[in-house]
N, C-alpha and C positions, 0 to 999 in steps of 0.2 A: 647169135652174139648177145642179143638183148636178153634172151632166156638165161644164158649163163650169168650175165651181169645181175639179173634179177635174183638168181639163185644165190650168188655170192652176197648180195645185200641182205637177203633173208637170213643167211647163215650168220652174218655179222650181227644183225639185230638179235638173233637168237642167243648168240654168245654174250652180247651186252646185257640182255634181259636176265640171262642165267647168272652172270656175274653180280648184277644188282640184287638179284634175289638171294644169292649167297651172302652178300654183304648185309642185306636186311635181316636174314636169318641169324647171322653171326651177331649183329647188333642187338637183335631181340634176345638171343641167348645170353649175351653179356648183361643186358638190362635185368633179365630174370635173376642172374647170379648176384648182381649188385643188390637187388631187393632182398634176396634171401640172406645175403651176408649182413646187411643192415638190420634186418629183422632179428637175426641171431644175436648181433651185438646189443641190440636194444633189450633183448630178453635178459641178458646177464649184466645189464648196467647197474652199478652200485647205487643203492637208494639211501645208504647211510654213510656216515663218516668213517674214518679209518678204524676207530675203536668201537663203532656201532653205538655211540652215545648220542649222536645228533643226526638230523637229516642232512643229506648231501647238499652242498651249496647250490644255489639257484643259477640258472643260465650257464651250466657246464655241459655243453653238448658233446655227444660222442665224436671222437676224432676220426671220423670216417668220411672219405670223399673219393668217389670212383676215379677221379683224375689223378689223385695223389697216393691213395692207399695201396695201389698195386705196383708202384715204382720201386726200384731198389733203394735201400737205405742210404742216407747221406753220410759221408765220411765225417767222423769226429776227430780224426788225427790225420796229419799229412800222409799221402799215399806212399811216399818214399822214406818215411821215418824209420830209422834203425833203433829199436828199443833196447839198446845195450845198457845205457846208463839213464834210467828213468825212475822216478818216484811218484807215488800216488799221494797227493796232498788232499786232505779232507777238512772242510769247514762245516761243522755240524750246525744246523739251523733249527731254532725252536718253532719257527713259522716262516712263511715267505717274507724275505727282507729283514729278518732278525737273526743274528748269530746267537748261538747257545753257549758261548765261551764264558770263561771265568773273568769277572771284572771286580772282584773284591766287594761284592754285594750279596747279602744273605737272602734278601727277598726281592722279588721283581716289583718295581714301582713304575710309575709313569715316567719318571726321569731316567731310570735305568733302561726302559724300553726305547726311549729317545736316543740314548747313547748307542745301544745295540744296533739301531737302524743306521746310525752314522758309521759304525764299524763295518757293517755289511757293505755299504756303498764304497767306503774307502778300500776295502779288500778287493772288491770287484774291479775298481779302477786301477789298482796297483797290479793285479795279476794280468789284466789285459794290456797294460803298458809293457809287459815282458814277453809278449807273443811274437815279437820279431827277433829271431836269433841273431841277425846281423847287427842289431843295435841294442842288444840287451846287456847293458852295464859292462862294457869291456874296458873301462877306464882304470880298473885296478883299485878303485876305492873300496875300503873295507866295509862300507855300508851298502855296497851294491849287492844285489841278490846273486848267489852263485848258481843260478839256473835260469833257463828260459821256459816259457809256458807253451806247450804244444797243443794242449787240449783243455777245455773247460766246459763243464755242463752241470746243471742242477737237476736232480731228480729224487723221487721218493721211493725207497725200498722198505722192506719189513723192519729194518733197523732205524728208520726215520728219514727225515729230509736232510739233505746235505749238498754242499757244493764240492764237486770233484775236479781236481786240477792235475794234469799230467806235467810234471816238472822234468826237464831234460838238462843234462850237464852241459856246461858251456865249453868244456875241453874238447879237443879234437877227437872225434870218434873213429878216425881213419888209421890211427897208429896200430901197429901190429903188436900183439901181446898174446901170451898164453892164457888159457882159460883161468888159471889160478890168479894171474895178474889182473884179469878183467874183474874177477870177483872181488879182489882186493881193492881195485879202483872204485867199484860200485859201492863198497863199504865205506871207503873214504869220502865219496860223494854224499852218502847218507849222513855221515857224521858232520860234514861241512854244513849241510842244510840244517840239521838239528841245532848245531851250534849257532848258526846265523839267527834262527828263530828264537833261541833262548837268550840271545844277547842284543837283539834289535827290537825296539818298540814300534808299535804301529804309527805313533806320531812321527817317528824318524823317517820311515819310508813314505809316509803321506806328506811330503814336503810342500805340496801345492795347496794345503788347506788354508793358510792365511790369505793366499790370493783368491781362493774360492770365496771366503767370507767377505772379501772386498767386493766381489761381483754380486753378492747377495744383498748389498747395502742399498739397492735401489728402492726397497720398500721402506715405509715409515717405521715399521717394526720388523727388522729382518730376522730370519731364522739362521742363527750362526751354527756352524758345524763344530761340534766338540768331539775330538778324537782322544780316547784315553791314552795314558802312558803305559798301558799294559804291553808286555812283550808278545811277540807274534805267536809264541807257542801256547799262549792262553786260548787262541782261536783255531790254530792249525795243527793237525796231527799228520805224521809222516809214516808212510808204509813203503818199504823198499822191495816188496815182493812184486816182480814183474807180472806175474799172473793176475794179481789184484788190479794192476793198471789195465791189462788187456780186458779183464772182465768188466771193469767200470766203463771202458770206452768202446766196447763191442756190443753192448746191450742194444736190443731193439725195443723202443718205447711201446707202451700199451695204447689202447684206444680210449682210455677213460681218464678223466680228471680224478684227483684224489682230494678229499676234503679232510683237513687236519683239525684236530681239537687243540684248544689252548687252555691255559689255566683260568681264563676269564669266565665270569658267571653271567647267567641270564636271569631276569626276573620271571618267576613262574606264575605270577598272578594271572588270572583269566583276562583281566583288563589290559595286560601288557601285550598287546598284539600289534603287529605291523600292518596297519590298514592303509598305508600309502603305497602307490605304485613304485616298483623298483626300476631304477634307471641304470643298473649295473651293465656294463659292456666289457667285452674283451677286445683288446687291440694288439697289433703286431707291428714290429719295426725291425728292419734289417739295417745294420750299422756297418759302414765300411771302415777300413783301416785308418783313414784320415781322422776319424773321430775316436775309435776305441784305443788307438795307440797314444792318444793325448790324455793322460790321467786327469788333468784339470777339466777338460771338456767332458770326459766320461763321468766323472764324479758330479760335475755340475748338472749334467742331464739326469742322472739318477736322483739327485737332490731335488730338482724341479718336479720330478715325478712324485716323490714323497710329499712335497709341499702342496701338490695338486690332488692329494688323496688317492693316488694310484698305487696299486700293489704289484710288484714284480712277481708274476706267478710262474715264469719259466725263463731260463737262460741256457742257450746252447751256442758253443763256438764251433762252427761247422766249416767243412771244406767242400762246398758243392761244385759240380761241373758248371761251366759257363752256359752250356746248353740248357741245363735245368733252370737257371735264372732267366734266360731269354724266353723259354717256353711259358714261363709263368709271369710274364710281363714285369719282371724286375729290371730296373734301369741298369744297363751294362756298366755304367761308370761307378756303381757301388763296388764292383770287383773288376779291376783293370785287366788282370791277366789270369790265365787258367791256373787253378790250384790255389788262388789266394783265399784266405779265410774270410768268413762273414760272421758277425755276431748277430744272433737272432734273439730278440727279447719279446716275451709276451707279458702283457700287464692288463689289469682289470680295475674297474672303479666306476664311479658315476660319470656317465657321458664320456667314456674314456677316449673315444676317437676324436671328438671335438676338442677336448681338453689337450690332447696330444698335439693337435694342430696349432693350438695357442702357444704351447711350449716351444715348438720348433720354428714357427713363423713361416713366412713365404719361402719357397724353395729357391727363388732368385735372391742371391745374397745382397745385391744392391737394393732391391725392393725391400728386403728384410731390414736393412740398416736404416732405411727411411721411415718405414711404418712401425717396426717393432725392434728397436735397437737392443733390447735385452733378450731376444730369442736366441736359440741355439744356432740357427743358420746365420743370423747377423753377427754372432761373435766368432764362430769357428769355420764358417764356410768362406774360404778365400778365393775359390776359383769356380767359375761356372761349368768348367769341364769336369769337375770332380764332385760328385754328389755325396754328401755325408751319409745320408740315410734314405731308406725307402719304406713307406708305410701305406698299405692299401686302405682305402676309405670305405668301400662298399662292404656290407656285412658278408656277402657271399665270398668275396675275395679274402676277407679276414679269415673266414672259416677254412677256406682252401689252404691259406698259408699256415694256419695252425696244424692242419692235418699233414701238410707236406714237411714241415720242419720239426714238429713235436709229436705227431701221431705215429701209430704203429704201421706195420706193413703186412699185407696178406700175401703169403706165398701160395703157389698153386696147390689146391686141394686142402689148405690148412684148415679153413673153417668147415669144409665139408667133413673132414675127419672128426672135428669136434661135434658137428651136428649129428653124424651117424653113430656116435657112441651111445651106449645104452641109456635109456631114460632114467634108470635108477641111479646112475652116476652123475646126477645133476650137480652135486657139490664139486665133483672132480672136473666136470665140464666148466663150471664157473671159475674154478681155480686156474684152469688153463688160460682163460681169457683175462683174468684179473691179476695174475701173478706177475705180469710184466711191470717193470718200473714205470711210474707215472712222471712224465716230464712237466706236467702242468698241475699246479696245486692251488687250492683255495682254502680258506679257513671258515670255521663255523662262526656264526654271529654271536656277539656278546653285547652287554649293556654297560653304559657308563652314566654317571651323573655329571652334569655341567652346572656349576654354581655361578650365577651372575650377581656380583655384589651390588649393594645399594648405590654405589658410586655411578653405576651405569643407569641412566634414567629410562623409564618405560618407553620413551619415544624411540629408543634404540632397539626395542625388542623385536620388531618385525625384521630388521636387518640381521639380527642374530639368528632368528629362526630360518631365514632364507639362506644365510651363509652355512649353517649346519646342514641344511638339506643339500646344498651344492657339494659338500664334502662327503656325501653319502650316508649321513646319519638320518635315521627315521625316528620321528618323534613318537614316543609311547605314552608320555604323560608329563604334566607340569604342575607346579604349585608355587605360591609365594609364601615364604616363611621367614621368621626371624631366627637367627642362629646365635645361640649363647656361647659363652667362652668354653664351656664343657663340650658342647657339640663341635665347636671349632677344633678342639684338640683331637676328638675322635675322627674328624674328617681330614686331619693332617694339614691344617692351615698353619702357616708360619706366623711369627709375631707381627710382621708388617701386614700380612693379609688380615689378621684379626682386626686391626685398626679400620680396615675398609669394609670387612664383611659383618662385623658385629656391632658397629656403631652407626648411628644415623648421621648422614651428611647434612651440612647446612649450606644455604645459599643466601645471598643478599637480595632481598626483594623489597622495593620501596623504602630503602634506607634501613631496613631491619634484617637481622640475621634470623632466618626462618629454618627451623629444624624439619627436615624431610623424613620420609619413612625409612626405617631400617630393615625393610623386608628384602630378602634376596629372591631372585627367580631361580628355581631349580628345574632343570630339564632332565628327563630320563630318556635316553636315546640308544639306538641299536644299529650296528653295522658289522660287516666283516672286519677283522683286525681292529676292533674298536679301541683297545688300549693303546695300540701303536699310533693310531691317528689322533687320539685325544691328546697326546703329548704335544702335538703341533696346533691343536685347535685354538688355544688362547691367542697365540700370535696371529693366526689367520683371521680370527674375529676382530682383533685390534686393527689389522690392515684394512678390513672391510669397513669398519667404522671411520677410519681415517680417510678412506676413499670417498665416503659419503659426507665428510665435513662435520662429523659428530664428536670429535675429540675435544673441541672447545667446551661443549656442554658437560662433558665428563670432568674436565679440569676445573670447571666452576663449582663442582660438588666435592672436590677433594683438594686439600691444601698441600699435600705432599706430591712427589713425582708420580705421575700416572704411567703405569706400565701394564703389560698383559696379565701378570699375576696379581695385580691389585684389582683388576676388573673381573677376572675369570679364574675358576679353579675346577679341575677335573678330577673325578674320583671313580675308580672301577666299581662296578656294581657289586654289592653284597647285601645280604639280609640285614646285617648289622647297620650298614650305612642307610639302608632304606628305613629302618626303625628309628635311627637317629634323626632323620629328616622328617619324621612324622608319618609318612606313608598315607597321606590323605589326598593323593593326586586325583583320584577318580571319585571321591566322596561328594555326593550331592545332598543338600538338606532335605529333610522330610517336611513338606509344606502342606500336608493334608488338612492340618488344623486351620489353615489360613482362610479367613472369611473376607472375601474381596468386597462385598457390598457395603462394608462399614467404612470404606475409605473414599475420599473425595477426588484424589489424583489431580490437584490443581496444576495448571500449566500456564506459565508466563514465558513467552518466547524470549524476552529480553533478560531472563535470568538463566543460571546454569540448570540444564536439564540432563537427566540420565537416560541414555538410550542403549539398547542391546544390539550388537552386531554379531552375526553368526556366519562363518565361512564353512562350507561343506564341500565334499567331493574327494576323489581319490588322489588329486594332485593339488592340494591346498598350498603346499609350500612352494610349488612351482608356478601355479597360475594366479593365486590370489595375494601373494605377498606384495606385489606392486601396488595393489589397491590399498592394502593395509599401511604401506609407507605413506600414502597421501593422507590417510585418516589420522595417523598418530603424529605425523610431522607437519602436516599442512603444506601450503604452497607459499614459500617466502616471497617469491617473485610477484605473486598476485596479492600479497598481503593477507593471506588466509591463515588463521591459526589452526593448529592441530587439536585433536581431542585429548582430553585427559583420560588415561587408562586407569580405571578403578579396579578391575579384576579380569582375569582370563582363565579359561579352563579348556582342557583337551578331553573330548569324549570320543573314545575309539569307536563307539557305536551308540547311536541315539536310541533311547527307549521309545515305546509307542506314545507315551504321554508327552515326552519332550518333543517328538516329531509333530504331534498334533498342535502343540503350542507354538512351534516355530513356523508351521506352514502359513504362507501368506494368503491362503484361500480360506473361505468360509466352508462350514460343513456342507451346505447345500450346493456348493460349486461343483462343476464337473471334474475339475482337476484336484479336488480335495483328496480323494483316496489315493490317487497315483502319487501325489506329492508326499503324502505320509509314508507310503511304501518306499519311495526313493530316499527319503531322509533317514529312515531306519536302516538302510543298507550302506550308509557312508559315515565316516568319522566327521567330527565337527570341532571347530575352534570357536568358542563362545567368548565374547568380550563385552564387558560393561564399560561404557564410555560416558564422559560428561564434558559439556561445554555450553556456552551461551548459544541459544537457538540451535540446539543439538539436532532436532528432528529435521528442520529446514536444511541445515548444512549437510547432514548425511544424505538426505534425498538427492541433493545436487551432485553428490559424488557417485551415486549408484549408476550401474550400466543403463543404457537407454532401453534395453529389452527387459528390464527388471519386471517380474522375478526371474524370467528366462529359464535357465536350467537349474535354478535353486542353489547356485553356488555362493551367492551373496544374499543374505536376508537381514532385515532390520525390523525392530519393533515399531509399528506404525504410530502408536499412541502412548501417552504416559501410563495408561492402565496396563497395556500389554508389556511395556518395559518393566513395570513393577512385577508382573506375574512371571516373566521370564527370568528376572533377577532372582526372585525367590526360588525358582525352580532349579537354578544352577549354582547359586552362591549363597553361603551363609554370610551373616553380617560382618564377621571378623575377616572375611576374605575381601571385603571392599576397602581398599587401601588408597587414600587420596595421594595424588602427586602434585604438590603445590608448584613445582617448577614448570608444570605444563598448564598453568591456569593464568592466562593473561589478565583476567578480571579479578585476580586475587587482591590487588591493591585497592579495589573498591569494596572488599569484603573483610569481615573480622578474620584475623589470623587463627590458624588451627592450633591453639595452645592446648596440647593434650594434658600436660601435667600442671597447668596453671590452676591454683586454687580459686574457686568461685566461678569458674567457667567450664562447663562440660560441653564437649563437642556434640553438635546435633547429629543424631543417628541418620545415616543415609537412607534407611528404610523410612524413618519419620520424615525426612526431607522429601521423599518421593510421594508420600501419602498425604502429608499435612502441608508441605511447602516450606520454604525458607523463612527464617525470622525476619520481620521488617527492620529496617535500618534507618538511622537519622542522618540528615545532611543539612547544610546551610545554603540558602539562596539569598544573596545580598543584591538588591536592586539599587544601583548607584544614583546619586543626585540627578534629578531631571528625567529619569527614565521611568518613573512609576507614578508621578503625581496625578496625571490625568487618565490613568488606566488601571487604577487600583482594583476595580471590580473585575476587569478583564483578566488581570493577573490571577486573581483567586479562582476564576472560572477555569482557566487553563490548567492551574494546579490540580483542581478537582478532576478535570477530564483525563488527566494523565495518571490518575490513581494515587495521588499524594494526599496525605492527611496533614492538615495544618496543626502543629502541636506547639508553636511558638511564634509570636509576632512582636516586632519591636521597631519603632522608628527612632533613629539615633543619628547624632552628628559625630562622625568618626574623628578622633584625635590622631596624632602622628603615631603613637605607640600601637593603638589598636589597628590602624591601617597597615602598619608594617607587619603586625602579627597575622592579619588576615591574608594579605596579598602575597607576602613572601614567606616561604617555609623557614622555620627556625634555624635549620642548618646552613642557610645561605648567609645570614647575618649581614644583609645589605639593606641600607635605608631606601625607602621608596623615593623614586625620582621626584624632583621638586614640582614638575608639572602635574604628575599624577597625584601627588599629595595635595596640591592646591585644588585639583578637581574634586577629590574625595571630601575635602573640607568645605566645598562651596555650597553645600546644602544637605538636608537630611537624607539618609539612606533607609531603605526598608529591608529589614532582616527577617527572613522567614525560616522557622524551624520546620522541616518537612520529614514526614515518616512514610516509608514505603518499602516494599520488597525491592532490593537492588537500587536503593534510592540514589546513591552517589553516582553510579555509572549512568543511570537513566537520565539524571539531571544534566550531566555533561553532554549527553547525546542531544537533549532537547535544546541546550544553549547553542551548540555548534562551535565553530572556530572562534578564536579571540578577535579576529578581524571581521567586523560586520560586513565589509565589502565581499570578503571571501565567503562568508556565510550566505549572502544573498545569491551568489552564483551557484551554491550547492542546493539550497532549499529556502524559499521565501518565508516558510513558516517557522524557521528556527528563531529562537527567542532573541538572539543577538542581531539577527537580520531585522527584527521588528523594532527592538528597543535601543539599538546602538547606532552610532553614526560613523565612528572611526575606531582605530585600535585603542586610543586613549579613552574615548567615551563609548565603550562597547556595551554599556548598559547593565550587565549582570556579572556577578562573581559567584562561582559555585565551588564547593570544596573539591579539590582535585583527587583526593583519595579518602578511604575510610578513616585512616589514622588522623588526617587533617580535619575531616568532618567532625570527629569527636572533639578535637581541640577547639574548632570554631564554635561548636555548640556550647561548650563550657565557657568560652570567652564571651559570647554574645548573650547567653542565657545562663548566667551563674546560679540563678535561683531554681533552675530546672525547667522542664518542659511538661506539657499536659498530655500524657499517654500512659498506657498500661506498661508496667515494668516487665522487661524480659531479662533472661540471664545475661545477654550481651550488654544491655544497658546497665544492669546491676554491676557487672564486672568493670565497666568503664567509669563507675561511680557518678553517673548522671542522675540527678534527682528527678523523680516523676511525681508531680504534684497532683493529688486527688482533690485538694481543697485549698483555697486561698483565704487566710484569716481576714484580710482586708475586704474580701468580696464575698464572704460566706453568706451574709444576709441576702445580698443581691442574687447569689446563686440559688438559694432556696426559693426566692420569688420567681426566678427564671424557670426553675423546674416546674413550679405550679402553672406558670403561664404556658410552658411548652406542653404540659399535659392537657390543658383546656383547649388550646387552639392548634393541636397537633396537625389535624387534617388540613387546615388553612395554610399553615406555613409549609408543610411538606409538599403541597401541590404547587405553590408558587415559587419555592426556593430554586435559585439558579436560572430562572427564565427571564428575569428583569435585571435592573442595575442595582437593586437593593439587596444587601447581604446582612446576615445576622451573625454577630460575633459574641462569644461568651464573655462574661465579665472578667474571667481570668486573662483572656487574651488582651482585651481592651485596657486592662488595668496595669499592664506592664509599664515600668517607669520609662519616661521619655526625657532624655537629657536635654534636647533642644529641638523645637519644631519651628520651622519657618512658616508663618501664616501667609496665606495667599489671599 
């Protein structure tokens, strides 16, 4: 008995092992076949676009997946459809998402592309709203469509890209009639549809557009949908041949994407290369009837896709089996019952999957309404039992879905027959695989120019670059240029735009209207469907600036109403436009003649300094724009000012010399060679910046691991800043931005066209230093009498030159003129006036670089008590007692300093005349007639005993004053 049992068990084990071996062999054979099929498909994958003029679009994988490619095709029409009365409607497309219909425009412009996009979205929404035969316009209204839609799909054939619709008659198909009568009825149905298209405008059938525009109002600058009044027959052609309908909806898709050409151009310059990483993704969504039957919801969804820079690359209206949806992890509630249709939409763009999740919001409608009330689920998802849509997130599931719904099918031995054909028939073999219609299409890349008007300050540039990168545009080059009226006409600027783009804006600074730079920022950018998306770019950029709170700074620079087209203008690329804009985006100066040893490179931290910041890497726009935001805008919460942007340049690839200059390492360092190699292999964004204490401030913002991976670099010294500036920028490219200079009130204004004053060259500023400025320090009664020598010592220690000294008793008029600005026109308070007239005051004319601002820093707050809590060494902390008797008055601005010097020293000051002093008409005395004899004697004395006086000066309490200073008139001195 046990032997028999043992024998039976042995047989069972043998059978199980044999079965498992057969399964393994079968799985192995299937795997081998899959690999062979994939290899064959890869062999004939198209490498060029449809007309062989461009390379195939990137990230367009072969639509092959073993789990999907061997399944039966999905139905594109209802299984029980009787095709007696049906028409094929065709909407020709110029590219994905753009109709190719007639709209009374001769040439394609940015605005016409914008409208064609709206037409495509409106037609899709309208056709899908007619897919339910039970509810398709049975009210008898003459504006109702005389058909319902049984099928809809978009694909590319040899005659181009088009949207195909199967239109069915609404009349009862069950009536009995002869063949002749059926043909007559079909002809009548054809005429009814043609008449409807010829007499009905798109604006009429798209009745939901006003409500849609209301929903889009949540943004500061909404994108309004504009549907033309063109009749439907401008976009839709009708074919009554039933065979054409069957052919269009019985096709089996191919395994390849198709890349379509457009009329848009690309810059062919060697420097115009895309050196940034591409973040293009393809995503997929299955939409249920609760969404696609609602034209408002469907149009809103498509519009949000376009606004988020996503391209619809495939649309198919399918009738899948419920088992198919279940097996591929699609939520059952997308399709409630067997045979219900599902809309499948494939789209691509930058970070498409994450962007789509932002558009739809949380799948739970209650959570969506609380967290994202403007999302699709929040607006249109009314029941948790009914899912509006399903979209896979994992890249593997997305690829599986694309192959299942848009990919081809491999029948038994199909590819084997292709593979076994003769080697000489390679062209024929390729045609067999590539002749099938493509249900997924991408476009070739094209270039555009984005013009940023002078109304938009440089503090906004980092946000503009970041927003363009988010919308999929890759930066190829940039420059700042002034646009003339003639150039504006060539670029298509309107009259209102000319006011903003061709004239310098003005702002109110320190009570004066200051004219700013009239330079525009020009960006050359590239992406798929570039012209289509550039039509929405100005509005998107304005919303980004509004979200960052920067619209106020723009309004301060422009007196008229600020809008997207006042700030931005987009132009499709052409050689003519490139020539009009100068074409100097990648030009760098020739600085081989520069002799660096001749320069001094003075550095005063408390004055404006120029520093060069360089951002490098393959992901500059994604990784480093946050850092650039801090640099240009500063931190308002922490009270830190941003940097002034003087110049910026995009280098697609650094030269060896540029990399050596930018490397933070010395030649002898171990990392020197590797850093140079790394820098020459990546693009760079180079910026020349200016602000007070520039080097100290920028070092504080640098990453803790600086230089780290070399993505952020700065010039460490004034000398290297000058060298790097000369290496990348010519002097005309250094454009000041006075609106970003908090210290401007302490400096002479930049009068470019003012006779008698020429602006100091920035190169000269970096090598020679800024011109010294005048200011007034008035020591009030009782604050200076017993510490006169100490005051002069402190002045000298802080780098001031004494150019005027006067002891005077202030009268009411002079006190008001000094203490209160002229625009206030308020008399000095009685107590303050009494204090100022209580004794003599000491007026000192001081000369120094950044004299006005530095004096105010040395004095401290007006309240001496507050000054003592900050720093005991502040002058008001030492010489003042309370807010009234605070000891010292200093000129609050450069303009006021000039007025104070003229008021207190009407005869002039003793210093060398500069262009700034000459422009302000301040006399510079080289000799005093009343003291000329004493001066000559003093000069002789100074020559004889030079060594004695120079060794003892400043160490004791005795000070030597020239006759010019001591001979100033004294109105009244109180003897002590």
